[in-house]
N, C-alpha and C positions, 0 to 999 in steps of 0.2 A: 503493500500499499504506499509505503514511504518513498519507493523511488518511481512509482508512478505518479506521484504528488509531484516529487521533483522534475521528473520529466515533463509533465505539464507546465508546470512553472517556469523553466526554460524556453519551453516552445513559446509560452505566452509573452514571455519578455522579449524574445527574438521578433514576434509579430509586432508587439508595442513598438518597438525600436525602430520598426521599419525598415527599408530597402538599403538606405544610406550606411546602416550599420552592420557590419558583417565582421566575422572573425577570419584573419588570415590563417592559412593552412599550416604553414611552418616557415622555418628558416629561410628556406628557397624562394618566399615570397618577396622577401627583402633583398636579395641577391641580384647583383647589377648595377648600372648608372641609373642615378636619380639627380633632378634639381631641386634644390631649396629655395622656395618662393614665397611671396608674400600670398596669404590667402586668397586676394582678390586678383593675382595676377594671371594671366591668360596663359591657359597650358597647352596650347597649339602653336602660337607664335611666342615661345618663350622669351622674356626679356634679357637684356644683357646684365642687368643689377640681379645675380642671382649667384648661389652657391652650388656647384657641381660635388656631387658625391658618390664614391663606389663603395659596395658593401659585398662582402665574400664570407661565404663559410668554410672555416677551415677547421677541419675535423670536429665538426657539430657546433662549433664557437663563433659567432658573428664577429667580424672585424671592418673596420670602416677607415676612409679616406677622403679628403678634401682634394679634387682633381684640379690643377690648373689649367684653364683654357688656352694660357700661352703655349705650353708644351707637353701637356698629359702627364707632368709629373704627379706624385701623391704626396700628401702630409699626413702621415696616420693620425688617426683619432685616438685619444687617450685609454678611450672605453667605447663599446658599443654592444647591445644586447638585443633580444627580441624575444618576448613571451606573450605568446598567444595572439594578441592582436595590440600589444604594447612595444613600441621600439624607443630606445633612449641611445643616447651617445652624448660625448663628451669631448671637447677638444684639449690639446694638450695647453697646460699651464705655461704663460710667457714667462720671462725671467722676471722675478720680482714678486712671483704670486705663487701661492702653493694651489696644488690640484685640487685640494678641498674648496677652495676658494672661488673655483670655475662652476659656473651654470651647468646644467645637465639639459639637453633637448629631450622631453618626453612626448612622444607622439603616438597617436592611436589609430588604427586602420580604419578608414572611412570610406567606403565604396571601392574606390582604384586608387586610392591614396591614403596618405598618412598626415594628421593635421594635429599641431600643438604648439608648444611654446617652451622657450627657456624658462629653467626653474633652478632658484637658489638652492642651496644647500639648506635652508631651513623651510623649502617647500613653496615659497613664494613666487609666482609668475611674475616674468620679467620679458618687457619687449611685446611686440604683435604677435598674434597668430600666424603662424607659419604653416605651409604644405609642402609635403616633398612628393613630387610626381616623376613616374618613371620618365627617363630619358627615351625618346623615339629613336635615335640614332647613338652608335657608341660615342663616348666622349674623347 
């Protein structure tokens, strides 16, 4: 009886949340090249003011990098992770700052993209809502 109730509750929640929210299958959903954009930016005619990123699965762990548009070189992220429908990543701390001071991008799968914001170590959201959309061509 409890399993049936739990299953019905989950199904009802999925229906209530609607078609824009779904759960990404696994880490392979995140692999590849992405554009980090303002939430209202055009996803077809991708603007020049963006950050290009690349994620890979290495032995089941997610790694990520910022990709230079000048020469396609990569700057490794300090950390990256993906659990269910939530992606998080953090850039390396620059000289004079500790890694603990660096904000973490926390994004949730929403349809065919991730949406989220930078979050401080205390859990406070900073800056605008951003989206991460799959690049249509290789970076």
